[in-house]
CHARMM internal coordinates of N, CA and C (Angstrom, degrees):
IC EDIT
DIST 1 N 1 CA 1.4250
DIST 1 CA 1 C 1.5202
ANGL 1 N 1 CA 1 C 111.08
DIST 1 C 2 N 1.3019
ANGL 1 CA 1 C 2 N 117.62
DIHE 1 N 1 CA 1 C 2 N -19.12
DIST 2 N 2 CA 1.4452
ANGL 1 C 2 N 2 CA 121.10
DIHE 1 CA 1 C 2 N 2 CA 173.73
DIST 2 CA 2 C 1.5150
ANGL 2 N 2 CA 2 C 116.32
DIHE 1 C 2 N 2 CA 2 C 77.83
DIST 2 C 3 N 1.3163
ANGL 2 CA 2 C 3 N 118.35
DIHE 2 N 2 CA 2 C 3 N 9.86
DIST 3 N 3 CA 1.4600
ANGL 2 C 3 N 3 CA 120.01
DIHE 2 CA 2 C 3 N 3 CA 179.81
DIST 3 CA 3 C 1.5217
ANGL 3 N 3 CA 3 C 110.16
DIHE 2 C 3 N 3 CA 3 C -84.15
DIST 3 C 4 N 1.3175
ANGL 3 CA 3 C 4 N 114.94
DIHE 3 N 3 CA 3 C 4 N 143.00
DIST 4 N 4 CA 1.4552
ANGL 3 C 4 N 4 CA 120.85
DIHE 3 CA 3 C 4 N 4 CA 176.58
DIST 4 CA 4 C 1.5163
ANGL 4 N 4 CA 4 C 109.15
DIHE 3 C 4 N 4 CA 4 C -126.70
DIST 4 C 5 N 1.3122
ANGL 4 CA 4 C 5 N 115.60
DIHE 4 N 4 CA 4 C 5 N 143.24
DIST 5 N 5 CA 1.4579
ANGL 4 C 5 N 5 CA 121.46
DIHE 4 CA 4 C 5 N 5 CA 179.01
DIST 5 CA 5 C 1.5254
ANGL 5 N 5 CA 5 C 107.73
DIHE 4 C 5 N 5 CA 5 C -131.70
DIST 5 C 6 N 1.3384
ANGL 5 CA 5 C 6 N 117.24
DIHE 5 N 5 CA 5 C 6 N 108.20
DIST 6 N 6 CA 1.4684
ANGL 5 C 6 N 6 CA 118.35
DIHE 5 CA 5 C 6 N 6 CA -179.76
DIST 6 CA 6 C 1.5246
ANGL 6 N 6 CA 6 C 110.89
DIHE 5 C 6 N 6 CA 6 C -68.60
DIST 6 C 7 N 1.3200
ANGL 6 CA 6 C 7 N 116.04
DIHE 6 N 6 CA 6 C 7 N 144.40
DIST 7 N 7 CA 1.4599
ANGL 6 C 7 N 7 CA 120.86
DIHE 6 CA 6 C 7 N 7 CA 177.57
DIST 7 CA 7 C 1.5206
ANGL 7 N 7 CA 7 C 110.09
DIHE 6 C 7 N 7 CA 7 C -67.56
DIST 7 C 8 N 1.3262
ANGL 7 CA 7 C 8 N 116.47
DIHE 7 N 7 CA 7 C 8 N 152.06
DIST 8 N 8 CA 1.4572
ANGL 7 C 8 N 8 CA 121.92
DIHE 7 CA 7 C 8 N 8 CA 177.45
DIST 8 CA 8 C 1.5256
ANGL 8 N 8 CA 8 C 111.74
DIHE 7 C 8 N 8 CA 8 C -89.83
DIST 8 C 9 N 1.3145
ANGL 8 CA 8 C 9 N 117.09
DIHE 8 N 8 CA 8 C 9 N 3.52
DIST 9 N 9 CA 1.4631
ANGL 8 C 9 N 9 CA 121.59
DIHE 8 CA 8 C 9 N 9 CA 178.27
DIST 9 CA 9 C 1.5223
ANGL 9 N 9 CA 9 C 108.89
DIHE 8 C 9 N 9 CA 9 C -142.77
DIST 9 C 10 N 1.3162
ANGL 9 CA 9 C 10 N 115.85
DIHE 9 N 9 CA 9 C 10 N 154.10
DIST 10 N 10 CA 1.4623
ANGL 9 C 10 N 10 CA 121.60
DIHE 9 CA 9 C 10 N 10 CA 178.97
DIST 10 CA 10 C 1.5303
ANGL 10 N 10 CA 10 C 109.22
DIHE 9 C 10 N 10 CA 10 C -83.90
DIST 10 C 11 N 1.3065
ANGL 10 CA 10 C 11 N 116.60
DIHE 10 N 10 CA 10 C 11 N 138.19
DIST 11 N 11 CA 1.4652
ANGL 10 C 11 N 11 CA 121.58
DIHE 10 CA 10 C 11 N 11 CA 179.96
DIST 11 CA 11 C 1.5221
ANGL 11 N 11 CA 11 C 109.09
DIHE 10 C 11 N 11 CA 11 C -105.78
DIST 11 C 12 N 1.3156
ANGL 11 CA 11 C 12 N 116.06
DIHE 11 N 11 CA 11 C 12 N 113.03
DIST 12 N 12 CA 1.4630
ANGL 11 C 12 N 12 CA 122.12
DIHE 11 CA 11 C 12 N 12 CA -179.63
DIST 12 CA 12 C 1.5258
ANGL 12 N 12 CA 12 C 110.34
DIHE 11 C 12 N 12 CA 12 C -82.39
DIST 12 C 13 N 1.3229
ANGL 12 CA 12 C 13 N 115.48
DIHE 12 N 12 CA 12 C 13 N 149.52
DIST 13 N 13 CA 1.4603
ANGL 12 C 13 N 13 CA 120.78
DIHE 12 CA 12 C 13 N 13 CA 174.35
DIST 13 CA 13 C 1.5310
ANGL 13 N 13 CA 13 C 108.70
DIHE 12 C 13 N 13 CA 13 C -66.28
DIST 13 C 14 N 1.3204
ANGL 13 CA 13 C 14 N 116.20
DIHE 13 N 13 CA 13 C 14 N 147.00
DIST 14 N 14 CA 1.4617
ANGL 13 C 14 N 14 CA 122.38
DIHE 13 CA 13 C 14 N 14 CA -179.81
DIST 14 CA 14 C 1.5237
ANGL 14 N 14 CA 14 C 109.30
DIHE 13 C 14 N 14 CA 14 C -128.98
DIST 14 C 15 N 1.3160
ANGL 14 CA 14 C 15 N 116.10
DIHE 14 N 14 CA 14 C 15 N 151.80
DIST 15 N 15 CA 1.4678
ANGL 14 C 15 N 15 CA 120.18
DIHE 14 CA 14 C 15 N 15 CA 177.20
DIST 15 CA 15 C 1.5308
ANGL 15 N 15 CA 15 C 111.38
DIHE 14 C 15 N 15 CA 15 C -66.74
DIST 15 C 16 N 1.3199
ANGL 15 CA 15 C 16 N 115.65
DIHE 15 N 15 CA 15 C 16 N -41.35
DIST 16 N 16 CA 1.4647
ANGL 15 C 16 N 16 CA 120.08
DIHE 15 CA 15 C 16 N 16 CA -178.77
DIST 16 CA 16 C 1.5225
ANGL 16 N 16 CA 16 C 109.66
DIHE 15 C 16 N 16 CA 16 C -96.07
DIST 16 C 17 N 1.3195
ANGL 16 CA 16 C 17 N 115.62
DIHE 16 N 16 CA 16 C 17 N 127.71
DIST 17 N 17 CA 1.4709
ANGL 16 C 17 N 17 CA 119.40
DIHE 16 CA 16 C 17 N 17 CA -179.12
DIST 17 CA 17 C 1.5250
ANGL 17 N 17 CA 17 C 111.59
DIHE 16 C 17 N 17 CA 17 C -64.67
DIST 17 C 18 N 1.3357
ANGL 17 CA 17 C 18 N 117.24
DIHE 17 N 17 CA 17 C 18 N -33.21
DIST 18 N 18 CA 1.4664
ANGL 17 C 18 N 18 CA 119.40
DIHE 17 CA 17 C 18 N 18 CA 179.71
DIST 18 CA 18 C 1.5278
ANGL 18 N 18 CA 18 C 110.96
DIHE 17 C 18 N 18 CA 18 C -66.01
DIST 18 C 19 N 1.3101
ANGL 18 CA 18 C 19 N 117.15
DIHE 18 N 18 CA 18 C 19 N -36.74
DIST 19 N 19 CA 1.4759
ANGL 18 C 19 N 19 CA 121.49
DIHE 18 CA 18 C 19 N 19 CA 177.06
DIST 19 CA 19 C 1.5275
ANGL 19 N 19 CA 19 C 109.32
DIHE 18 C 19 N 19 CA 19 C -65.89
DIST 19 C 20 N 1.3403
ANGL 19 CA 19 C 20 N 116.51
DIHE 19 N 19 CA 19 C 20 N -44.92
DIST 20 N 20 CA 1.4655
ANGL 19 C 20 N 20 CA 121.40
DIHE 19 CA 19 C 20 N 20 CA 179.92
DIST 20 CA 20 C 1.5244
ANGL 20 N 20 CA 20 C 110.57
DIHE 19 C 20 N 20 CA 20 C -61.47
DIST 20 C 21 N 1.3240
ANGL 20 CA 20 C 21 N 117.14
DIHE 20 N 20 CA 20 C 21 N -43.63
DIST 21 N 21 CA 1.4661
ANGL 20 C 21 N 21 CA 120.78
DIHE 20 CA 20 C 21 N 21 CA 179.42
DIST 21 CA 21 C 1.5227
ANGL 21 N 21 CA 21 C 111.42
DIHE 20 C 21 N 21 CA 21 C -64.58
DIST 21 C 22 N 1.3295
ANGL 21 CA 21 C 22 N 117.81
DIHE 21 N 21 CA 21 C 22 N -38.47
DIST 22 N 22 CA 1.4664
ANGL 21 C 22 N 22 CA 121.21
DIHE 21 CA 21 C 22 N 22 CA 177.78
DIST 22 CA 22 C 1.5301
ANGL 22 N 22 CA 22 C 110.41
DIHE 21 C 22 N 22 CA 22 C -64.78
DIST 22 C 23 N 1.3200
ANGL 22 CA 22 C 23 N 117.31
DIHE 22 N 22 CA 22 C 23 N -42.14
DIST 23 N 23 CA 1.4656
ANGL 22 C 23 N 23 CA 120.89
DIHE 22 CA 22 C 23 N 23 CA 176.61
DIST 23 CA 23 C 1.5263
ANGL 23 N 23 CA 23 C 110.65
DIHE 22 C 23 N 23 CA 23 C -64.05
DIST 23 C 24 N 1.3288
ANGL 23 CA 23 C 24 N 116.49
DIHE 23 N 23 CA 23 C 24 N -42.58
DIST 24 N 24 CA 1.4657
ANGL 23 C 24 N 24 CA 121.37
DIHE 23 CA 23 C 24 N 24 CA 177.88
DIST 24 CA 24 C 1.5228
ANGL 24 N 24 CA 24 C 110.55
DIHE 23 C 24 N 24 CA 24 C -59.25
DIST 24 C 25 N 1.3273
ANGL 24 CA 24 C 25 N 116.41
DIHE 24 N 24 CA 24 C 25 N -44.73
DIST 25 N 25 CA 1.4633
ANGL 24 C 25 N 25 CA 120.92
DIHE 24 CA 24 C 25 N 25 CA 178.67
DIST 25 CA 25 C 1.5321
ANGL 25 N 25 CA 25 C 111.11
DIHE 24 C 25 N 25 CA 25 C -58.94
DIST 25 C 26 N 1.3163
ANGL 25 CA 25 C 26 N 116.53
DIHE 25 N 25 CA 25 C 26 N -45.75
DIST 26 N 26 CA 1.4628
ANGL 25 C 26 N 26 CA 120.56
DIHE 25 CA 25 C 26 N 26 CA -179.83
DIST 26 CA 26 C 1.5190
ANGL 26 N 26 CA 26 C 112.48
DIHE 25 C 26 N 26 CA 26 C -63.30
DIST 26 C 27 N 1.3204
ANGL 26 CA 26 C 27 N 116.70
DIHE 26 N 26 CA 26 C 27 N -43.01
DIST 27 N 27 CA 1.4639
ANGL 26 C 27 N 27 CA 120.61
DIHE 26 CA 26 C 27 N 27 CA 179.31
DIST 27 CA 27 C 1.5202
ANGL 27 N 27 CA 27 C 110.60
DIHE 26 C 27 N 27 CA 27 C -65.51
DIST 27 C 28 N 1.3277
ANGL 27 CA 27 C 28 N 116.88
DIHE 27 N 27 CA 27 C 28 N -40.99
DIST 28 N 28 CA 1.4703
ANGL 27 C 28 N 28 CA 120.25
DIHE 27 CA 27 C 28 N 28 CA 178.13
DIST 28 CA 28 C 1.5253
ANGL 28 N 28 CA 28 C 110.72
DIHE 27 C 28 N 28 CA 28 C -62.22
DIST 28 C 29 N 1.3295
ANGL 28 CA 28 C 29 N 116.88
DIHE 28 N 28 CA 28 C 29 N -45.49
DIST 29 N 29 CA 1.4677
ANGL 28 C 29 N 29 CA 120.84
DIHE 28 CA 28 C 29 N 29 CA -179.91
DIST 29 CA 29 C 1.5247
ANGL 29 N 29 CA 29 C 111.16
DIHE 28 C 29 N 29 CA 29 C -62.32
DIST 29 C 30 N 1.3249
ANGL 29 CA 29 C 30 N 116.69
DIHE 29 N 29 CA 29 C 30 N -45.79
DIST 30 N 30 CA 1.4618
ANGL 29 C 30 N 30 CA 120.28
DIHE 29 CA 29 C 30 N 30 CA -179.49
DIST 30 CA 30 C 1.5225
ANGL 30 N 30 CA 30 C 111.83
DIHE 29 C 30 N 30 CA 30 C -64.50
DIST 30 C 31 N 1.3236
ANGL 30 CA 30 C 31 N 116.62
DIHE 30 N 30 CA 30 C 31 N -40.85
DIST 31 N 31 CA 1.4637
ANGL 30 C 31 N 31 CA 120.42
DIHE 30 CA 30 C 31 N 31 CA 178.58
DIST 31 CA 31 C 1.5203
ANGL 31 N 31 CA 31 C 110.55
DIHE 30 C 31 N 31 CA 31 C -63.11
DIST 31 C 32 N 1.3276
ANGL 31 CA 31 C 32 N 116.90
DIHE 31 N 31 CA 31 C 32 N -47.89
DIST 32 N 32 CA 1.4672
ANGL 31 C 32 N 32 CA 120.20
DIHE 31 CA 31 C 32 N 32 CA -179.39
DIST 32 CA 32 C 1.5251
ANGL 32 N 32 CA 32 C 111.48
DIHE 31 C 32 N 32 CA 32 C -64.69
DIST 32 C 33 N 1.3156
ANGL 32 CA 32 C 33 N 117.64
DIHE 32 N 32 CA 32 C 33 N -39.68
DIST 33 N 33 CA 1.4680
ANGL 32 C 33 N 33 CA 120.71
DIHE 32 CA 32 C 33 N 33 CA 179.23
DIST 33 CA 33 C 1.5240
ANGL 33 N 33 CA 33 C 110.73
DIHE 32 C 33 N 33 CA 33 C -63.81
DIST 33 C 34 N 1.3200
ANGL 33 CA 33 C 34 N 117.02
DIHE 33 N 33 CA 33 C 34 N -41.53
DIST 34 N 34 CA 1.4615
ANGL 33 C 34 N 34 CA 121.31
DIHE 33 CA 33 C 34 N 34 CA 179.58
DIST 34 CA 34 C 1.5186
ANGL 34 N 34 CA 34 C 111.14
DIHE 33 C 34 N 34 CA 34 C -65.18
DIST 34 C 35 N 1.3286
ANGL 34 CA 34 C 35 N 116.77
DIHE 34 N 34 CA 34 C 35 N -44.28
DIST 35 N 35 CA 1.4628
ANGL 34 C 35 N 35 CA 121.02
DIHE 34 CA 34 C 35 N 35 CA 179.84
DIST 35 CA 35 C 1.5248
ANGL 35 N 35 CA 35 C 110.43
DIHE 34 C 35 N 35 CA 35 C -66.13
DIST 35 C 36 N 1.3181
ANGL 35 CA 35 C 36 N 117.45
DIHE 35 N 35 CA 35 C 36 N -42.64
DIST 36 N 36 CA 1.4627
ANGL 35 C 36 N 36 CA 121.06
DIHE 35 CA 35 C 36 N 36 CA 179.10
DIST 36 CA 36 C 1.5248
ANGL 36 N 36 CA 36 C 110.80
DIHE 35 C 36 N 36 CA 36 C -62.93
DIST 36 C 37 N 1.3178
ANGL 36 CA 36 C 37 N 116.64
DIHE 36 N 36 CA 36 C 37 N -43.21
DIST 37 N 37 CA 1.4623
ANGL 36 C 37 N 37 CA 120.63
DIHE 36 CA 36 C 37 N 37 CA 179.02
DIST 37 CA 37 C 1.5276
ANGL 37 N 37 CA 37 C 110.47
DIHE 36 C 37 N 37 CA 37 C -60.83
DIST 37 C 38 N 1.3157
ANGL 37 CA 37 C 38 N 117.50
DIHE 37 N 37 CA 37 C 38 N -43.97
DIST 38 N 38 CA 1.4655
ANGL 37 C 38 N 38 CA 121.25
DIHE 37 CA 37 C 38 N 38 CA 179.10
DIST 38 CA 38 C 1.5220
ANGL 38 N 38 CA 38 C 110.90
DIHE 37 C 38 N 38 CA 38 C -65.27
DIST 38 C 39 N 1.3283
ANGL 38 CA 38 C 39 N 116.81
DIHE 38 N 38 CA 38 C 39 N -38.93
DIST 39 N 39 CA 1.4633
ANGL 38 C 39 N 39 CA 121.46
DIHE 38 CA 38 C 39 N 39 CA 178.97
DIST 39 CA 39 C 1.5229
ANGL 39 N 39 CA 39 C 110.87
DIHE 38 C 39 N 39 CA 39 C -63.29
DIST 39 C 40 N 1.3154
ANGL 39 CA 39 C 40 N 116.64
DIHE 39 N 39 CA 39 C 40 N -48.52
DIST 40 N 40 CA 1.4663
ANGL 39 C 40 N 40 CA 120.78
DIHE 39 CA 39 C 40 N 40 CA -179.50
DIST 40 CA 40 C 1.5257
ANGL 40 N 40 CA 40 C 110.18
DIHE 39 C 40 N 40 CA 40 C -62.63
DIST 40 C 41 N 1.3236
ANGL 40 CA 40 C 41 N 116.74
DIHE 40 N 40 CA 40 C 41 N -43.68
DIST 41 N 41 CA 1.4664
ANGL 40 C 41 N 41 CA 120.10
DIHE 40 CA 40 C 41 N 41 CA 179.42
DIST 41 CA 41 C 1.5297
ANGL 41 N 41 CA 41 C 110.97
DIHE 40 C 41 N 41 CA 41 C -60.85
DIST 41 C 42 N 1.3157
ANGL 41 CA 41 C 42 N 117.16
DIHE 41 N 41 CA 41 C 42 N -42.44
DIST 42 N 42 CA 1.4617
ANGL 41 C 42 N 42 CA 121.22
DIHE 41 CA 41 C 42 N 42 CA 178.64
DIST 42 CA 42 C 1.5165
ANGL 42 N 42 CA 42 C 110.69
DIHE 41 C 42 N 42 CA 42 C -63.29
DIST 42 C 43 N 1.3263
ANGL 42 CA 42 C 43 N 117.02
DIHE 42 N 42 CA 42 C 43 N -42.88
DIST 43 N 43 CA 1.4638
ANGL 42 C 43 N 43 CA 120.38
DIHE 42 CA 42 C 43 N 43 CA -179.81
DIST 43 CA 43 C 1.5227
ANGL 43 N 43 CA 43 C 110.88
DIHE 42 C 43 N 43 CA 43 C -64.58
DIST 43 C 44 N 1.3180
ANGL 43 CA 43 C 44 N 117.39
DIHE 43 N 43 CA 43 C 44 N -38.91
DIST 44 N 44 CA 1.4666
ANGL 43 C 44 N 44 CA 120.74
DIHE 43 CA 43 C 44 N 44 CA 178.15
DIST 44 CA 44 C 1.5255
ANGL 44 N 44 CA 44 C 109.87
DIHE 43 C 44 N 44 CA 44 C -65.31
DIST 44 C 45 N 1.3210
ANGL 44 CA 44 C 45 N 116.66
DIHE 44 N 44 CA 44 C 45 N -45.49
DIST 45 N 45 CA 1.4597
ANGL 44 C 45 N 45 CA 121.00
DIHE 44 CA 44 C 45 N 45 CA -179.37
DIST 45 CA 45 C 1.5245
ANGL 45 N 45 CA 45 C 111.91
DIHE 44 C 45 N 45 CA 45 C -65.55
DIST 45 C 46 N 1.3224
ANGL 45 CA 45 C 46 N 116.66
DIHE 45 N 45 CA 45 C 46 N -31.66
DIST 46 N 46 CA 1.4641
ANGL 45 C 46 N 46 CA 120.96
DIHE 45 CA 45 C 46 N 46 CA 179.50
DIST 46 CA 46 C 1.5209
ANGL 46 N 46 CA 46 C 112.16
DIHE 45 C 46 N 46 CA 46 C -80.39
DIST 46 C 47 N 1.3206
ANGL 46 CA 46 C 47 N 117.41
DIHE 46 N 46 CA 46 C 47 N -1.21
DIST 47 N 47 CA 1.4586
ANGL 46 C 47 N 47 CA 120.94
DIHE 46 CA 46 C 47 N 47 CA 178.25
DIST 47 CA 47 C 1.5195
ANGL 47 N 47 CA 47 C 114.14
DIHE 46 C 47 N 47 CA 47 C 80.83
DIST 47 C 48 N 1.3143
ANGL 47 CA 47 C 48 N 117.36
DIHE 47 N 47 CA 47 C 48 N 13.59
DIST 48 N 48 CA 1.4626
ANGL 47 C 48 N 48 CA 120.23
DIHE 47 CA 47 C 48 N 48 CA 177.18
DIST 48 CA 48 C 1.5251
ANGL 48 N 48 CA 48 C 108.37
DIHE 47 C 48 N 48 CA 48 C -69.36
DIST 48 C 49 N 1.2903
ANGL 48 CA 48 C 49 N 115.98
DIHE 48 N 48 CA 48 C 49 N 153.55
DIST 49 N 49 CA 1.4592
ANGL 48 C 49 N 49 CA 120.27
DIHE 48 CA 48 C 49 N 49 CA -177.62
DIST 49 CA 49 C 1.5296
ANGL 49 N 49 CA 49 C 109.32
DIHE 48 C 49 N 49 CA 49 C -93.33
DIST 49 C 50 N 1.3253
ANGL 49 CA 49 C 50 N 115.60
DIHE 49 N 49 CA 49 C 50 N 82.74
DIST 50 N 50 CA 1.4599
ANGL 49 C 50 N 50 CA 120.74
DIHE 49 CA 49 C 50 N 50 CA 179.89
DIST 50 CA 50 C 1.5213
ANGL 50 N 50 CA 50 C 111.18
DIHE 49 C 50 N 50 CA 50 C -62.41
DIST 50 C 51 N 1.3263
ANGL 50 CA 50 C 51 N 116.74
DIHE 50 N 50 CA 50 C 51 N -44.64
DIST 51 N 51 CA 1.4613
ANGL 50 C 51 N 51 CA 119.28
DIHE 50 CA 50 C 51 N 51 CA -179.04
DIST 51 CA 51 C 1.5216
ANGL 51 N 51 CA 51 C 111.08
DIHE 50 C 51 N 51 CA 51 C -66.14
DIST 51 C 52 N 1.3123
ANGL 51 CA 51 C 52 N 118.01
DIHE 51 N 51 CA 51 C 52 N -30.86
DIST 52 N 52 CA 1.4643
ANGL 51 C 52 N 52 CA 120.68
DIHE 51 CA 51 C 52 N 52 CA 174.93
DIST 52 CA 52 C 1.5196
ANGL 52 N 52 CA 52 C 110.75
DIHE 51 C 52 N 52 CA 52 C -62.49
DIST 52 C 53 N 1.3186
ANGL 52 CA 52 C 53 N 115.99
DIHE 52 N 52 CA 52 C 53 N -37.92
DIST 53 N 53 CA 1.4603
ANGL 52 C 53 N 53 CA 121.32
DIHE 52 CA 52 C 53 N 53 CA 176.78
DIST 53 CA 53 C 1.5261
ANGL 53 N 53 CA 53 C 109.80
DIHE 52 C 53 N 53 CA 53 C -63.44
DIST 53 C 54 N 1.3223
ANGL 53 CA 53 C 54 N 116.11
DIHE 53 N 53 CA 53 C 54 N -45.03
DIST 54 N 54 CA 1.4651
ANGL 53 C 54 N 54 CA 120.83
DIHE 53 CA 53 C 54 N 54 CA 179.18
DIST 54 CA 54 C 1.5271
ANGL 54 N 54 CA 54 C 110.32
DIHE 53 C 54 N 54 CA 54 C -62.37
DIST 54 C 55 N 1.3331
ANGL 54 CA 54 C 55 N 116.96
DIHE 54 N 54 CA 54 C 55 N -42.03
DIST 55 N 55 CA 1.4652
ANGL 54 C 55 N 55 CA 121.31
DIHE 54 CA 54 C 55 N 55 CA -178.26
DIST 55 CA 55 C 1.5215
ANGL 55 N 55 CA 55 C 112.51
DIHE 54 C 55 N 55 CA 55 C -61.54
DIST 55 C 56 N 1.3215
ANGL 55 CA 55 C 56 N 118.17
DIHE 55 N 55 CA 55 C 56 N -26.52
DIST 56 N 56 CA 1.4645
ANGL 55 C 56 N 56 CA 120.87
DIHE 55 CA 55 C 56 N 56 CA -178.92
DIST 56 CA 56 C 1.5240
ANGL 56 N 56 CA 56 C 112.34
DIHE 55 C 56 N 56 CA 56 C -84.27
DIST 56 C 57 N 1.3305
ANGL 56 CA 56 C 57 N 117.32
DIHE 56 N 56 CA 56 C 57 N -5.84
DIST 57 N 57 CA 1.4604
ANGL 56 C 57 N 57 CA 121.68
DIHE 56 CA 56 C 57 N 57 CA -178.64
DIST 57 CA 57 C 1.5279
ANGL 57 N 57 CA 57 C 109.80
DIHE 56 C 57 N 57 CA 57 C -126.52
DIST 57 C 58 N 1.3266
ANGL 57 CA 57 C 58 N 117.07
DIHE 57 N 57 CA 57 C 58 N 93.66
DIST 58 N 58 CA 1.4706
ANGL 57 C 58 N 58 CA 121.35
DIHE 57 CA 57 C 58 N 58 CA -176.42
DIST 58 CA 58 C 1.5272
ANGL 58 N 58 CA 58 C 113.97
DIHE 57 C 58 N 58 CA 58 C -53.87
DIST 58 C 59 N 1.3252
ANGL 58 CA 58 C 59 N 117.54
DIHE 58 N 58 CA 58 C 59 N -33.51
DIST 59 N 59 CA 1.4649
ANGL 58 C 59 N 59 CA 119.17
DIHE 58 CA 58 C 59 N 59 CA -178.39
DIST 59 CA 59 C 1.5223
ANGL 59 N 59 CA 59 C 112.22
DIHE 58 C 59 N 59 CA 59 C -67.77
DIST 59 C 60 N 1.3323
ANGL 59 CA 59 C 60 N 117.86
DIHE 59 N 59 CA 59 C 60 N -19.34
DIST 60 N 60 CA 1.4599
ANGL 59 C 60 N 60 CA 121.16
DIHE 59 CA 59 C 60 N 60 CA -179.90
DIST 60 CA 60 C 1.5196
ANGL 60 N 60 CA 60 C 113.22
DIHE 59 C 60 N 60 CA 60 C -94.13
DIST 60 C 61 N 1.3177
ANGL 60 CA 60 C 61 N 117.45
DIHE 60 N 60 CA 60 C 61 N -11.00
DIST 61 N 61 CA 1.4695
ANGL 60 C 61 N 61 CA 120.19
DIHE 60 CA 60 C 61 N 61 CA -175.32
DIST 61 CA 61 C 1.5207
ANGL 61 N 61 CA 61 C 112.37
DIHE 60 C 61 N 61 CA 61 C -59.50
DIST 61 C 62 N 1.3163
ANGL 61 CA 61 C 62 N 118.05
DIHE 61 N 61 CA 61 C 62 N -33.23
DIST 62 N 62 CA 1.4617
ANGL 61 C 62 N 62 CA 119.76
DIHE 61 CA 61 C 62 N 62 CA -179.34
DIST 62 CA 62 C 1.5289
ANGL 62 N 62 CA 62 C 111.18
DIHE 61 C 62 N 62 CA 62 C -66.98
DIST 62 C 63 N 1.3356
ANGL 62 CA 62 C 63 N 117.82
DIHE 62 N 62 CA 62 C 63 N -22.28
DIST 63 N 63 CA 1.4668
ANGL 62 C 63 N 63 CA 121.79
DIHE 62 CA 62 C 63 N 63 CA 179.12
DIST 63 CA 63 C 1.5168
ANGL 63 N 63 CA 63 C 111.54
DIHE 62 C 63 N 63 CA 63 C -91.14
DIST 63 C 64 N 1.3287
ANGL 63 CA 63 C 64 N 117.95
DIHE 63 N 63 CA 63 C 64 N -27.15
DIST 64 N 64 CA 1.4593
ANGL 63 C 64 N 64 CA 121.59
DIHE 63 CA 63 C 64 N 64 CA -175.38
DIST 64 CA 64 C 1.4709
ANGL 64 N 64 CA 64 C 110.91
DIHE 63 C 64 N 64 CA 64 C -79.97
END
COOR INIT
IC SEED 1 N 1 CA 1 C
IC BUILD
């Protein structure tokens, strides 16, 4: 799809690859959570029917 999303934090090199991967995971989660939160807030402010979207997807109802 060609989309890129820059991280909101810098990822430093680590001696242990497992430590680096854990840091990468955390940065990815935080970046995605921040972007998702901003997206939802924008949709709410724009008057989009977010809950209508949730209602059309039964698997998401437990989160909505």
